[in-house]
BAZALO-188708 format. One record per residue: residue number from 1; residue in three letters; y, z, x of N, C-alpha, C, O in turn. Coordinates in Angstrom, 2 decimals, m for minus. Each point is the difference from the previous one (the first is absolute). Layout:
N
k	r	n.Y	n.Z	n.X	ca.Y	ca.Z	ca.X	c.Y	c.Z	c.X	o.Y	o.Z	o.X
NUM	ALA	Y	Z	X	Y	Z	X	Y	Z	X	Y	Z	X
...
***
This chain:
155
k	r	n.Y	n.Z	n.X	ca.Y	ca.Z	ca.X	c.Y	c.Z	c.X	o.Y	o.Z	o.X
1	MET	m8.45	m13.09	m32.70	m0.47	1.26	0.55	0.46	0.08	1.46	m0.68	m0.52	0.89
2	ASN	1.79	1.17	m0.63	0.58	0.10	1.33	m0.02	1.43	0.52	0.95	0.43	0.64
3	TYR	m1.99	0.28	m0.91	m0.12	1.38	0.45	m0.28	0.04	1.49	m0.92	m0.66	0.48
4	GLU	1.71	1.44	0.25	m0.24	0.18	1.42	m0.41	1.45	0.22	0.80	0.91	m0.23
5	PRO	m2.03	m0.68	0.67	m0.49	1.37	0.13	0.69	0.79	1.11	0.05	1.23	m0.07
6	TYR	0.49	m1.91	1.07	0.68	0.68	1.10	1.37	m0.63	0.18	0.16	m1.19	m0.25
7	PRO	0.82	1.97	0.68	1.32	m0.60	0.23	m0.06	m1.02	1.13	m0.73	0.18	0.98
8	THR	1.48	m1.23	m1.13	0.05	m1.03	1.02	0.74	0.52	1.23	1.09	0.55	m0.14
9	PRO	m1.67	m0.70	1.34	0.72	0.43	1.19	1.27	m0.83	0.18	0.03	m1.17	m0.37
10	THR	1.00	1.76	0.93	1.24	m0.73	0.21	0.32	m0.03	1.48	m0.39	0.89	0.76
11	VAL	1.10	m1.91	m0.36	0.43	m0.12	1.39	1.21	0.92	0.17	0.96	m0.07	m0.77
12	ARG	m1.02	0.91	1.77	1.05	0.97	0.25	1.06	m0.57	0.93	m0.17	m1.06	0.59
13	ASP	1.26	1.81	m0.47	1.04	m0.37	0.96	m0.56	0.04	1.41	m0.89	0.80	0.29
14	PRO	1.40	m1.66	0.59	m0.46	0.04	1.38	0.25	1.39	0.61	0.97	0.68	m0.33
15	LEU	m1.86	m0.29	1.21	0.13	1.29	0.69	1.03	m0.14	1.11	m0.13	m0.86	0.88
16	THR	1.15	1.70	m0.92	1.03	0.00	1.03	0.24	1.43	0.47	m0.46	0.95	m0.63
17	VAL	1.19	m0.82	1.72	0.37	1.33	0.49	1.51	0.14	m0.06	0.74	m0.97	0.07
18	GLY	m0.32	2.23	m0.20	1.42	0.28	m0.10	0.50	0.78	1.20	m0.09	m0.46	1.14
19	ASN	0.61	1.62	m1.42	0.66	0.79	1.03	m0.95	0.87	0.81	m1.10	0.35	m0.42
20	VAL	1.58	m0.03	1.61	m0.70	0.95	0.87	0.13	1.38	m0.62	1.08	0.40	m0.45
21	LEU	m2.18	0.34	0.44	0.05	1.39	m0.46	0.47	0.86	1.17	m0.74	0.22	0.96
22	ILE	1.94	0.26	m1.05	0.60	0.79	1.07	m0.84	1.22	0.32	m0.13	0.39	1.16
23	ASP	m0.45	0.21	m2.19	m0.83	1.20	0.21	m1.24	m0.29	0.85	m0.60	0.92	0.55
24	SER	0.22	m2.19	m0.43	m1.18	m0.33	0.79	0.29	m0.10	1.49	m0.92	m0.05	0.82
25	LEU	2.18	0.02	m0.47	0.39	m0.18	1.40	m0.10	1.31	0.78	0.16	1.08	m0.57
26	PRO	m0.43	m1.17	1.86	m0.06	1.22	0.81	1.36	0.71	0.00	1.05	m0.65	0.05
27	ALA	m1.07	1.94	m0.12	1.23	0.79	m0.04	0.76	m0.08	1.32	1.18	0.34	0.06
28	THR	m1.84	m0.78	1.00	0.62	m0.01	1.33	0.67	m1.34	0.36	0.42	m0.19	1.14
29	LEU	m0.33	m0.74	m2.10	0.64	m1.28	0.31	1.42	0.22	0.50	0.72	0.88	m0.48
30	PHE	m0.32	m1.70	1.44	1.32	0.06	0.65	0.22	1.29	0.78	1.13	0.45	0.19
31	THR	m2.24	0.13	0.25	0.07	1.14	0.93	m0.78	m0.38	1.25	m0.68	m1.03	0.03
32	ASP	0.78	1.86	1.00	m0.72	m0.26	1.24	m1.52	0.06	m0.19	m0.74	m0.61	0.77
33	SER	0.29	1.33	m1.77	m1.45	0.14	m0.21	m0.53	m0.96	m1.07	m1.12	0.18	m0.48
34	ALA	1.88	m1.17	0.11	m0.43	m0.96	m1.02	m1.15	m0.85	0.53	0.03	m0.42	1.16
35	PRO	m1.03	0.16	m1.98	m1.09	m0.88	0.44	0.47	m1.44	0.08	0.93	m0.42	m0.70
36	GLU	m1.57	m0.33	1.57	0.35	m1.42	0.14	m0.52	m0.80	m1.20	0.70	m0.86	m0.53
37	LYS	m1.91	1.15	0.13	m0.63	m0.66	m1.15	m0.46	1.08	m0.98	m0.38	1.10	0.41
38	TYR	0.41	m1.42	m1.68	m0.36	0.98	m1.03	m0.34	m0.74	m1.29	0.06	m1.22	m0.06
39	MET	m0.43	1.98	m0.95	m0.35	m0.57	m1.31	1.25	0.00	m0.88	0.75	0.97	m0.04
40	ILE	m0.56	m2.09	m0.67	1.10	m0.14	m0.94	m0.60	m0.39	m1.35	m0.79	m0.93	m0.08
41	ALA	1.17	1.65	m0.95	m0.48	m0.31	m1.35	1.10	m0.72	m0.78	1.17	0.38	0.06
42	VAL	m1.57	m1.41	m0.78	0.91	m0.71	m0.89	m0.63	m0.05	m1.39	m1.23	0.09	m0.13
43	VAL	2.04	m0.23	m0.88	m0.47	0.07	m1.38	m0.29	m1.40	m0.53	0.80	m0.92	0.15
44	PHE	m1.97	0.77	m0.78	m0.32	m1.24	m0.73	0.75	m0.01	m1.32	0.38	1.05	m0.52
45	ASN	m0.16	m2.24	m0.03	0.64	m0.12	m1.31	m0.93	0.43	m1.14	0.46	0.26	m1.11
46	ARG	m1.75	m0.19	1.39	m0.99	0.45	m0.98	m1.25	0.44	0.76	m0.11	m0.23	1.20
47	ARG	m0.81	0.86	m1.91	m1.25	0.41	0.63	m0.84	m1.26	0.26	m0.23	m0.80	m0.91
48	PRO	m0.23	0.63	2.15	m0.81	m1.19	0.29	m1.37	0.07	m0.67	m0.59	1.07	m0.16
49	GLU	0.10	m2.23	m0.24	m1.33	m0.12	m0.57	m1.03	0.09	1.14	0.35	m0.19	1.17
50	LEU	m1.59	0.49	m1.51	m1.05	0.16	1.01	m0.15	m1.25	0.87	m0.11	0.12	1.22
51	GLU	0.13	m1.29	m1.83	m0.13	m1.24	0.78	1.18	m0.15	0.96	m0.17	m0.45	1.13
52	GLU	1.37	0.82	m1.58	1.16	m0.08	0.88	m0.14	0.94	1.19	0.36	m0.35	1.12
53	ILE	m0.87	1.55	m1.37	m0.20	0.96	1.08	m0.97	m0.57	1.03	0.25	0.07	1.20
54	HIS	m1.36	m0.62	m1.68	m0.98	m0.60	0.91	0.63	m1.15	0.80	m0.25	m0.13	1.20
55	ASN	1.05	m0.69	m1.87	0.66	m1.12	0.68	0.95	0.49	1.09	m0.01	m0.52	1.11
56	ILE	0.82	1.52	m1.44	1.00	0.49	0.96	m0.66	0.67	1.20	0.49	m0.11	1.12
57	LEU	m1.59	0.79	m1.36	m0.68	0.72	1.08	m1.02	m0.88	0.73	m0.75	0.50	0.85
58	SER	0.72	m1.77	m1.17	m1.00	m0.91	0.57	0.31	m0.37	1.45	1.14	0.10	0.45
59	PRO	m2.17	m0.52	0.27	0.22	m0.50	1.37	0.95	m1.20	0.04	0.69	m0.21	1.00
60	THR	m0.65	m0.57	m2.06	0.90	m1.15	m0.05	1.45	0.43	0.15	0.75	m0.60	0.76
61	VAL	m0.36	1.63	m1.49	1.37	0.50	0.08	0.28	0.57	1.39	1.06	m0.24	0.58
62	LYS	m2.01	0.99	m0.06	0.14	0.55	1.35	0.23	m1.13	0.99	0.85	0.11	0.88
63	GLN	m1.62	m1.19	m1.01	0.14	m1.15	0.90	1.35	m0.69	m0.18	0.62	m0.40	0.99
64	GLU	m0.16	0.26	m2.22	1.30	m0.62	m0.24	1.12	0.80	0.66	0.91	m0.58	0.60
65	LEU	m0.97	1.90	m0.71	1.03	0.83	0.63	m0.12	m0.09	1.52	1.02	m0.04	0.70
66	ALA	m2.24	0.01	m0.18	m0.19	m0.13	1.45	0.56	m1.34	0.49	0.63	m0.07	1.06
67	SER	m0.86	m0.99	m1.84	0.52	m1.33	0.37	1.51	m0.03	0.01	0.61	m0.78	0.73
68	ALA	0.00	1.64	m1.55	1.46	0.09	m0.05	0.54	0.92	1.10	1.21	0.20	0.10
69	GLY	m2.11	0.36	0.73	0.44	0.83	1.11	m0.12	1.49	m0.23	0.48	0.79	0.81
70	TYR	m1.12	m0.39	m1.91	m0.12	1.42	m0.33	m1.46	0.44	0.08	m0.64	0.31	m1.01
71	THR	0.13	m0.30	2.23	m1.43	0.26	0.22	m0.40	1.45	m0.26	m1.14	0.27	m0.37
72	ASP	2.06	0.67	0.57	m0.34	1.42	m0.16	0.23	0.53	m1.41	m0.45	1.09	m0.33
73	VAL	1.14	m1.84	m0.48	0.36	0.47	m1.34	m1.24	0.09	m0.89	m0.83	m0.91	m0.02
74	GLU	0.72	2.01	m0.69	m1.09	0.23	m0.95	0.61	0.23	m1.38	1.00	0.70	m0.13
75	LEU	m1.61	m1.30	m0.89	0.45	0.22	m1.37	m0.99	0.89	m0.73	m1.21	m0.10	0.20
76	GLY	1.73	0.94	m1.05	m0.82	0.85	m0.85	0.66	0.09	m1.36	1.19	m0.31	m0.14
77	ILE	m1.93	0.72	m0.85	0.54	0.12	m1.36	m0.37	1.35	m0.55	m1.15	0.43	0.08
78	SER	2.14	0.23	m0.65	m0.21	1.29	m0.65	0.81	0.00	m1.29	1.23	0.04	0.01
79	ASN	m1.94	m0.10	m1.13	0.63	m0.08	m1.32	0.95	m1.19	m0.05	m0.44	m1.15	0.10
80	ARG	1.75	1.40	m0.26	0.96	m1.10	m0.07	0.76	m0.17	1.32	1.12	m0.51	0.02
81	ARG	m1.75	0.92	1.06	0.68	m0.09	1.30	m0.78	m0.89	0.96	m1.23	0.06	0.08
82	LEU	1.98	m0.88	0.64	m0.56	m0.73	1.13	0.35	0.82	1.23	1.17	0.27	0.26
83	GLU	m2.19	0.11	0.48	0.21	0.78	1.22	m0.15	m0.92	1.20	m1.05	m0.60	0.21
84	ILE	2.11	0.51	0.57	0.05	m0.88	1.16	m0.04	0.89	1.24	0.97	0.71	0.30
85	SER	m2.07	m0.74	0.41	m0.19	0.88	1.17	0.24	m0.75	1.29	m0.07	m1.23	0.06
86	ASN	0.35	2.00	1.00	0.22	m0.53	1.35	1.21	m0.92	0.07	m0.05	m1.07	0.60
87	THR	1.13	1.49	m1.22	1.22	m0.80	m0.02	1.22	0.90	0.06	m0.12	1.21	0.21
88	SER	1.28	m1.80	m0.39	1.26	0.74	m0.01	0.96	m0.67	m0.98	m0.22	m1.14	m0.42
89	LEU	1.28	1.85	0.07	1.00	m0.58	m0.89	0.63	m1.24	0.64	0.28	m0.99	m0.68
90	GLU	m0.07	1.05	1.98	0.60	m1.13	0.71	m0.91	m1.23	m0.07	0.46	m1.12	m0.22
91	GLU	m1.76	1.34	0.39	m0.95	m1.11	m0.05	m0.04	m0.60	m1.41	m0.06	m1.22	m0.16
92	LEU	0.11	2.07	m0.85	0.05	m0.51	m1.37	1.27	m0.83	m0.22	m0.06	m1.10	m0.55
93	ARG	1.18	1.64	0.99	1.28	m0.70	m0.17	0.01	m1.34	0.73	0.55	m0.98	m0.49
94	ASP	m1.16	0.94	1.67	0.09	m1.18	0.86	m1.04	m1.08	m0.29	m0.11	m0.96	0.77
95	GLY	m0.65	1.08	m1.83	m0.92	m1.09	m0.37	m1.29	0.42	m0.65	m0.59	m0.78	m0.75
96	LEU	0.12	1.98	1.00	m1.26	0.43	m0.61	0.10	0.03	m1.52	m0.96	m0.36	m0.68
97	ALA	2.08	0.79	0.15	0.15	0.05	m1.46	m0.17	m1.40	m0.60	m0.63	m0.17	m1.04
98	PHE	1.21	m0.84	1.71	m0.15	m1.37	m0.47	m1.45	m0.46	0.08	m0.51	m0.63	m0.93
99	ALA	m0.16	0.96	2.04	m1.41	m0.39	0.16	m0.86	0.65	m1.07	m0.88	m0.65	m0.56
100	ILE	1.13	1.91	0.26	m0.76	0.69	m1.05	0.30	m0.62	m1.37	m0.91	m0.19	m0.80
101	THR	2.16	m0.12	0.55	0.37	m0.63	m1.28	m0.71	m1.33	m0.16	m0.49	m0.31	m1.08
102	ARG	0.45	m0.47	2.14	m0.66	m1.31	m0.04	m1.50	0.16	m0.26	m0.57	m0.72	m0.82
103	VAL	m0.06	1.67	1.51	m1.43	0.26	m0.19	m0.27	0.47	m1.43	m0.95	m0.47	m0.64
104	LEU	1.76	1.39	0.14	m0.18	0.49	m1.37	0.18	m1.12	m1.02	m0.73	m0.06	m0.99
105	ALA	1.69	m0.81	1.22	0.23	m1.12	m0.92	m1.23	m0.90	m0.06	m0.41	m0.43	m1.08
106	ARG	m0.19	0.14	2.24	m1.21	m0.83	0.03	m1.16	0.69	m0.71	m0.70	m0.62	m0.80
107	GLN	0.51	1.89	1.08	m1.09	0.74	m0.63	0.23	0.14	m1.50	m0.95	m0.05	m0.78
108	SER	2.19	0.22	0.39	0.32	0.11	m1.42	m0.29	m1.32	m0.72	m0.48	0.00	m1.13
109	GLU	0.77	m1.11	1.78	m0.28	m1.30	m0.60	m1.50	m0.21	m0.16	m0.45	m0.51	m1.02
110	VAL	m0.33	0.90	2.02	m1.47	m0.09	m0.10	m0.47	0.84	m1.19	m0.82	m0.45	m0.79
111	PHE	1.34	1.66	0.69	m0.38	0.89	m1.10	0.39	m0.62	m1.35	m0.79	0.01	m0.94
112	GLN	2.00	m0.55	0.85	0.47	m0.60	m1.25	m0.88	m1.19	m0.38	m0.30	m0.19	m1.18
113	GLN	m0.11	m0.61	2.15	m0.88	m1.14	m0.28	m1.34	0.49	m0.54	m0.53	m0.57	m0.96
114	HIS	m0.02	1.61	1.57	m1.27	0.56	m0.49	0.17	0.54	m1.41	m0.87	m0.18	m0.85
115	ARG	1.99	0.84	0.60	0.28	0.56	m1.32	0.11	m1.10	m1.06	m0.58	0.10	m1.08
116	ARG	1.33	m1.17	1.43	0.15	m1.11	m0.97	m1.35	m0.65	m0.28	m0.30	m0.34	m1.14
117	ALA	m0.53	0.16	2.18	m1.33	m0.59	m0.19	m0.87	0.90	m0.87	m0.71	m0.48	m0.87
118	ALA	0.77	1.78	1.11	m0.78	0.94	m0.82	0.48	m0.02	m1.44	m0.81	0.07	m0.93
119	GLU	2.12	m0.15	0.73	0.55	m0.05	m1.36	m0.45	m1.28	m0.71	m0.37	0.03	m1.17
120	ALA	0.40	m1.15	1.89	m0.44	m1.27	m0.59	m1.49	0.06	m0.37	m0.39	m0.47	m1.07
121	ARG	m0.43	1.05	1.96	m1.43	0.14	m0.30	m0.20	0.89	m1.23	m0.80	m0.32	m0.87
122	PHE	1.53	1.41	0.82	m0.12	0.94	m1.12	0.37	m0.69	m1.31	m0.71	0.14	m1.00
123	LYS	1.82	m0.89	0.98	0.42	m0.72	m1.21	m1.04	m1.04	m0.41	m0.31	m0.14	m1.18
124	LYS	m0.22	m0.58	2.16	m1.01	m1.03	m0.29	m1.25	0.65	m0.60	m0.52	m0.46	m1.01
125	GLU	0.06	1.54	1.64	m1.19	0.69	m0.51	0.25	0.58	m1.38	m0.89	m0.03	m0.86
126	THR	2.07	0.55	0.63	0.34	0.56	m1.31	0.02	m1.09	m1.05	m0.52	0.18	m1.10
127	ASN	1.11	m1.33	1.43	0.04	m1.12	m0.95	m1.40	m0.52	m0.29	m0.34	m0.29	m1.15
128	GLU	m0.47	0.16	2.19	m1.37	m0.47	m0.20	m0.78	0.97	m0.88	m0.74	m0.42	m0.89
129	GLU	0.90	1.71	1.13	m0.67	1.01	m0.81	0.49	m0.04	m1.44	m0.79	0.15	m0.93
130	SER	2.07	m0.35	0.75	0.56	m0.09	m1.35	m0.57	m1.20	m0.75	m0.36	0.10	m1.17
131	HIS	0.29	m1.25	1.86	m0.57	m1.20	m0.63	m1.48	0.19	m0.31	m0.48	m0.41	m1.06
132	ARG	m0.24	1.02	1.97	m1.42	0.26	m0.22	m0.19	0.92	m1.20	m0.83	m0.26	m0.87
133	ALA	1.60	1.34	0.81	m0.10	0.95	m1.11	0.36	m0.68	m1.33	m0.62	0.27	m1.03
134	GLN	1.62	m1.15	1.07	0.39	m0.73	m1.22	m1.12	m0.94	m0.43	m0.27	m0.11	m1.20
135	ALA	m0.38	m0.57	2.14	m1.10	m0.91	m0.33	m1.17	0.77	m0.60	m0.61	m0.46	m0.96
136	VAL	0.29	1.62	1.51	m1.06	0.85	m0.55	0.36	0.42	m1.42	m0.84	m0.06	m0.90
137	GLN	2.08	0.48	0.70	0.45	0.43	m1.32	m0.08	m1.14	m1.00	m0.45	0.20	m1.13
138	THR	0.87	m1.38	1.52	m0.04	m1.17	m0.88	m1.44	m0.34	m0.38	m0.30	m0.22	m1.17
139	LEU	m0.58	0.18	2.15	m1.41	m0.30	m0.27	m0.62	1.07	m0.89	m0.70	m0.32	m0.95
140	ALA	0.94	1.57	1.26	m0.56	1.10	m0.80	0.52	m0.06	m1.44	m0.74	0.29	m0.94
141	SER	2.00	m0.66	0.78	0.58	m0.07	m1.34	m0.56	m1.16	m0.82	0.05	0.02	m1.23
142	SER	m0.58	m1.03	1.90	m0.53	m1.17	m0.72	m1.40	0.24	m0.57	m0.52	m0.83	m0.74
143	ILE	m0.07	1.93	1.07	m1.36	0.31	m0.45	0.07	0.71	m1.33	0.75	0.95	m0.19
144	SER	m1.57	m1.45	m0.75	m0.05	0.60	m1.33	m1.44	0.39	m0.31	m0.93	m0.76	0.26
145	PHE	0.77	1.94	m0.81	m1.32	0.46	m0.38	m0.19	m0.05	m1.52	m0.91	0.63	m0.53
146	GLY	1.76	m1.36	m0.15	m0.12	m0.12	m1.45	m1.17	m0.91	m0.38	m0.39	m0.87	0.78
147	LEU	m0.15	1.07	m1.98	m1.10	m0.85	m0.50	0.58	m1.30	m0.52	1.03	m0.03	m0.68
148	GLN	m1.69	m1.01	1.03	0.40	m1.30	m0.50	m1.15	m0.54	m0.84	m1.12	m0.16	0.49
149	VAL	1.41	m0.11	m1.74	m1.02	m0.50	m0.91	0.03	m1.51	0.04	1.04	m0.63	m0.20
150	GLU	m2.20	0.05	0.46	m0.08	m1.45	0.02	m0.52	m0.43	m1.38	m0.96	0.55	m0.52
151	THR	1.61	m1.51	m0.01	m0.46	m0.53	m1.28	m0.59	m1.38	0.21	0.51	m0.81	0.77
152	ASP	m1.60	0.56	m1.48	m0.66	m1.28	0.11	0.57	m0.90	m1.08	m0.29	0.19	m1.18
153	GLN	1.09	m1.14	1.57	0.64	m0.86	m0.97	m0.80	m1.28	m0.25	0.48	m0.89	m0.70
154	SER	m1.64	0.79	1.24	m0.80	m1.19	m0.21	m0.81	0.08	m1.30	m0.65	m0.98	m0.35
155	ILE	0.64	2.06	m0.34	m0.80	0.15	m1.19	0.63	m0.68	m1.17	m0.54	0.03	m1.10
***
């Protein structure tokens, strides 16, 4: 009896970022009125899970970026986009992109570890429940309500 009432969770691909969304950039870049710092959106390879969002927006990540020299940078998430505020394309090119990639890799590994642990717990609980249900079925099947006639053979 290997019935699983719910699908087993699976470990997903690590969360990564891809290209800069050009449409997210200020229209005045490379003009005299261009801002020094602005928000840049980049695309995730998939929609982040809730735990991943909490991890990325955590004070830990903010501190890691500050330790790497990016004290003013703020991260935000909107659907499948990572929004990087208070920065510039030059800053991203010159090291911030690497720092963000490193931070995301660490957070993704933490998430993957939690996912694997949750999957292992789920499988263990499912197996235990399956064994318990099988034991109940076996015991219930061993019960008979038929009449048994005893004969006295000592006569």
